[in-house]
C-alpha positions in Angstrom: 111.9 67.0 122.3 113.9 63.8 122.5 116.3 62.6 120.0 115.1 61.4 116.8 116.4 57.6 116.8 114.5 54.8 115.4 113.3 51.9 117.4 114.7 48.8 115.3 113.3 46.1 117.2 109.7 47.6 116.7 110.4 48.2 112.9 111.5 44.0 112.7 108.5 43.5 114.5 106.3 45.3 112.0 108.3 44.0 109.3 108.0 40.4 110.3 103.9 40.9 110.8 103.4 42.6 107.6 105.3 39.5 105.8 102.7 37.3 107.6 100.0 38.7 105.9 99.1 37.8 102.0 98.7 40.9 100.2 99.0 41.0 96.5 97.7 43.6 94.1 93.8 43.0 94.4 93.6 41.4 97.9 94.8 44.0 100.4 92.0 44.1 102.8 93.7 42.1 105.5 97.0 44.2 105.3 94.9 47.8 105.0 93.1 46.7 108.2 96.1 45.6 110.2 98.3 48.6 109.1 95.0 51.1 110.4 95.2 49.1 113.3 98.6 49.7 114.1 98.4 53.6 112.9 95.6 54.0 115.9 97.6 52.3 118.2 100.3 55.1 117.2 97.7 57.6 118.0 96.6 58.6 114.7 93.3 58.2 113.1 93.8 56.3 109.6 91.0 57.0 106.9 90.5 54.5 104.2 89.5 55.3 100.3 86.8 53.2 99.0 89.3 50.6 98.1 91.8 50.8 100.9 94.4 52.8 100.4 95.2 54.8 104.0 95.7 58.2 104.4 96.9 59.2 108.3 97.9 62.9 109.0 99.7 64.3 111.8 99.2 68.0 112.4 102.0 70.3 111.8 102.1 74.1 111.8 100.0 74.7 108.6 97.5 72.8 106.3 98.8 74.0 103.0 102.1 73.0 102.1 101.6 69.4 103.6 104.5 67.0 103.0 103.8 63.2 102.1 105.2 60.2 102.9 104.2 57.0 100.8 104.7 53.1 100.7 102.9 50.5 99.3 101.4 47.5 101.0 100.4 45.6 97.9 102.9 43.0 96.5 103.3 40.7 93.7 101.4 37.4 93.0 99.5 35.3 90.3 96.2 35.2 89.1 94.3 31.7 87.9 94.5 31.8 83.9 92.7 28.7 82.9 92.0 25.5 84.9 94.3 22.5 82.4 93.0 19.3 81.6 95.0 17.6 84.1 93.7 19.5 87.2 96.8 21.7 87.6 96.5 25.8 87.0 97.9 28.1 84.2 98.8 31.4 85.7 99.4 34.9 84.7 101.5 37.3 86.7 100.0 40.3 89.0 102.8 43.0 88.7 106.2 42.5 86.5 108.3 39.7 87.5 109.8 36.3 86.2 108.7 33.1 86.1 112.1 32.3 86.9 111.7 33.2 90.5 108.2 31.3 90.4 109.4 28.1 89.6 109.4 26.2 93.3 107.1 28.9 95.3 105.0 27.6 97.6 101.5 29.7 97.4 98.0 30.0 98.8 95.2 29.9 96.5 92.5 32.2 97.3 89.4 30.7 96.0 85.9 31.7 96.6 85.3 29.8 100.4 88.4 28.4 101.1 92.3 28.9 101.0 94.3 26.0 99.1 98.2 25.2 99.3 100.3 24.4 96.3 103.6 24.6 94.5 104.2 26.6 91.1 106.4 24.5 89.1 108.1 23.9 85.3 105.6 22.2 83.1 108.8 19.2 82.8 109.8 19.3 86.7 110.8 15.5 86.8 114.7 14.8 86.0 113.7 11.0 85.8 110.9 11.6 83.5 112.4 14.2 81.1 115.8 14.2 82.1 118.2 17.1 80.1 114.8 18.5 79.0 114.1 20.2 82.2 117.4 22.5 81.6 116.7 22.9 78.0 112.7 23.9 78.2 111.9 27.7 77.9 111.5 30.0 80.9 108.2 31.9 81.1 104.7 32.1 82.7 103.3 29.5 79.7 106.0 27.0 81.1 105.0 26.9 84.6 101.5 25.5 86.3 100.4 25.3 90.3 100.1 22.0 91.2 97.6 22.1 94.1 97.5 19.8 97.4 94.2 18.4 96.7 93.0 15.3 95.0 92.8 15.7 91.4 93.4 14.8 87.7 91.1 16.5 86.0 89.8 20.1 85.2 86.1 19.2 86.2 87.7 17.8 89.7 89.4 20.7 90.5 86.5 23.3 89.5 84.3 21.1 92.2 86.7 21.8 94.8 85.7 25.9 94.1 88.4 27.0 92.2 87.7 29.4 89.5 89.6 31.0 86.7 90.7 34.6 88.2 91.2 33.3 91.7 94.4 35.1 93.2 97.6 33.4 94.3 99.7 34.7 97.2 103.2 33.5 97.0 104.8 32.4 100.1 107.7 34.9 101.7 110.2 32.3 103.0 111.5 34.8 105.4 114.5 34.6 107.0 116.1 37.3 109.5 120.0 36.9 110.0 121.8 38.5 113.2 123.9 40.4 111.5 121.4 42.2 110.2 120.5 40.7 106.7 116.9 40.2 105.7 116.1 37.7 102.9 112.5 37.4 101.7 110.0 37.8 98.8 107.9 40.9 99.0 110.7 43.0 100.8 109.3 45.5 97.9 107.3 47.2 99.4 107.0 45.7 103.1 110.2 46.8 104.2 108.8 50.3 103.0 105.8 49.9 105.0 107.6 49.0 108.0 110.0 52.1 107.8 107.6 54.5 108.2 105.5 52.8 111.0 108.8 52.8 112.6 109.3 56.8 111.8 106.1 57.2 112.8 106.3 55.7 116.0 109.7 57.9 116.6 108.2 60.9 115.7 104.8 60.5 117.9 107.6 59.0 120.7 109.5 62.3 120.3 106.7 64.8 120.0 108.0 66.2 116.9 106.8 69.4 115.3 106.6 69.9 111.7 105.9 72.9 109.9 103.1 71.7 107.9 100.9 68.6 108.3 102.5 65.2 107.3 100.1 62.7 105.2 101.1 59.5 106.1 100.0 57.7 102.6 99.9 53.6 102.2 98.6 52.4 98.5 97.1 49.3 97.8 98.2 49.0 93.9 101.7 50.3 93.2 102.8 47.1 91.2 100.0 47.6 88.6 101.0 51.3 88.1 97.7 52.8 90.0 99.8 53.5 93.1 99.2 57.2 94.7 97.2 58.4 91.9 93.7 58.5 93.9 95.2 59.5 97.6 96.6 62.7 97.3 95.0 65.6 98.9 95.4 69.1 97.5 96.6 70.8 99.9 99.8 68.2 99.8 103.0 70.1 98.3 105.6 67.6 98.4 105.6 63.4 98.1 108.5 61.3 99.2 107.8 57.9 98.3 109.9 55.1 100.2 110.5 52.2 98.2 113.3 49.5 96.9 116.5 50.4 94.8 118.0 47.9 92.6 121.5 47.0 94.0 122.8 45.1 90.8 126.1 45.5 88.7 125.8 48.4 86.9 123.3 50.2 89.5 124.8 52.8 92.3 122.3 51.4 95.0 123.5 49.9 98.0 122.1 47.2 100.8 123.3 50.0 103.6 122.8 53.5 103.8 120.3 55.7 102.1 119.7 55.4 98.2 118.4 58.6 97.0 116.9 58.5 93.4 117.6 60.8 91.1 115.4 59.7 88.2 113.5 56.5 87.3 111.8 55.6 83.5 109.4 58.5 84.1 112.0 60.9 84.4 113.9 63.2 86.7 113.2 63.6 90.1 112.3 67.2 91.7 115.5 69.2 91.8 115.0 71.1 95.0 113.2 68.1 97.1 116.3 66.2 96.1 118.6 68.6 96.8 117.3 69.1 100.3 117.3 65.0 101.1 120.4 65.1 100.0 121.3 67.9 102.4 120.0 66.3 105.5 121.5 63.4 105.1 125.2 65.4 104.7 123.9 67.4 107.9 122.8 64.5 110.0 125.2 62.1 109.0 123.2 59.5 107.5 125.3 57.5 104.9 123.9 57.8 101.4 124.3 57.2 97.8 122.4 58.5 94.4 121.3 56.5 91.7 119.1 56.5 88.3 116.3 53.5 87.9 115.8 52.8 83.9 113.2 49.9 84.4 111.4 51.2 87.9 108.6 53.2 88.9 106.8 54.1 92.0 103.7 55.6 93.6 105.2 59.2 92.8 105.2 58.5 89.1 101.2 57.5 89.6 100.6 60.8 91.4 102.1 62.9 88.5 100.6 60.7 85.5 97.0 61.4 87.9 97.4 65.3 87.5 98.6 66.1 91.1 101.0 69.0 90.7 103.5 68.3 93.9 107.4 67.8 94.1 107.9 64.2 94.1 111.1 62.3 95.5 112.0 58.7 96.0 114.7 57.3 98.9 115.0 53.6 98.6 116.8 50.9 100.4 119.1 48.6 98.3 117.4 45.4 97.3 119.7 42.5 96.0 117.5 40.2 93.7 114.4 42.7 93.5 111.2 41.2 92.5 112.8 37.8 93.0 114.5 36.4 96.0 114.8 39.7 97.7 117.8 40.4 100.1 118.2 43.7 102.3 120.3 44.8 105.3 118.7 46.7 108.6 121.2 49.5 108.3 119.2 50.8 105.5 115.6 50.4 106.8 117.5 52.3 110.0 119.2 54.9 107.7 115.6 55.7 105.9 113.9 56.2 109.2 116.4 58.4 110.3 116.3 60.6 107.0 112.6 60.7 107.1 112.4 62.1 110.4 114.7 64.9 109.7 112.8 65.8 106.6 109.3 66.2 108.6 110.8 68.0 110.9 112.8 70.1 108.9 112.0 73.6 108.1 110.1 74.5 104.7 112.9 74.9 102.2 110.1 76.4 99.7 108.0 79.2 101.4 106.0 79.6 97.8 104.8 75.8 98.3 101.8 76.6 100.5 100.3 78.3 97.3 99.2 76.6 94.1 100.1 79.6 92.3 102.3 82.6 92.7 103.7 85.4 90.7 107.5 84.7 89.2 109.1 87.0 91.5 108.1 84.3 94.4 109.3 81.6 92.3 112.2 79.2 92.5 115.8 79.8 91.0 
């Protein structure tokens, strides 16, 4: 087996491709097709649920007690709430994000038969007209509107273009990749996590790695609205590690460098034994890491537990500055997480009882 290394050029290329595909929750078919084709090129056989969540399995030493790695393909976005009398569109968000970060965004509006371009603007957008009122108006979704790049001055004219209530609005990423490793873009949550997983799979297959148990590579399509990994967990899975963004902000211990291991989120603590295993792997393999707790955050792991799956869960994150806004990450964190995942999926089983659903007390963990 060759050295366990992440191909960062491949990782960055996949991230660019993913960011170029609109995929707000509810409009994920295209990104699911892209991800599935890439998994096939990597030698795996992806399977899709009815709505498009993906599972691809790397066979290991045994089926039961399988490990799963998960990230999500869907992003934040918006929907048309109403067509206003002036022909512009009232919006509601898809996922939880502030209208403060919507102001000025260029967007695609996915109507039934075509895609329209537009801009999200505050209701009072012109200083030449409103003077200081542009600074004093409130922030929130009721105080923005979508200006379409079509000829319209009325609701009837907008409707005549084929735009309807419920149409999905995808927000442009405004991506920028810098030579020093920083990446600025919307939707790094969780396109960066998907790119990390693809790069990890590439390295795993290239090095002809062996795992003591099957590895389930999972990609979900509704994490931003809380559904996440609720319906893509097979019965043989014993542990699930989510790959998502960590919040680099005052009061947090996350960083844009190295791995940030989450100890808890708003759904509670992550599994003690699995988290310890991830931390030990970082220590043994010289992977920089820090630990953090997220009070206003949840991931695919929470939805899996809420759906009733009796699995161990963990979360490894890449630090994101201004999460759910104008996000920034660094390549160092993406590479570090990929290295940790490689060591995790190839490491011996830490808890042998996990191959069974039920055991007697003498076989239980301490």
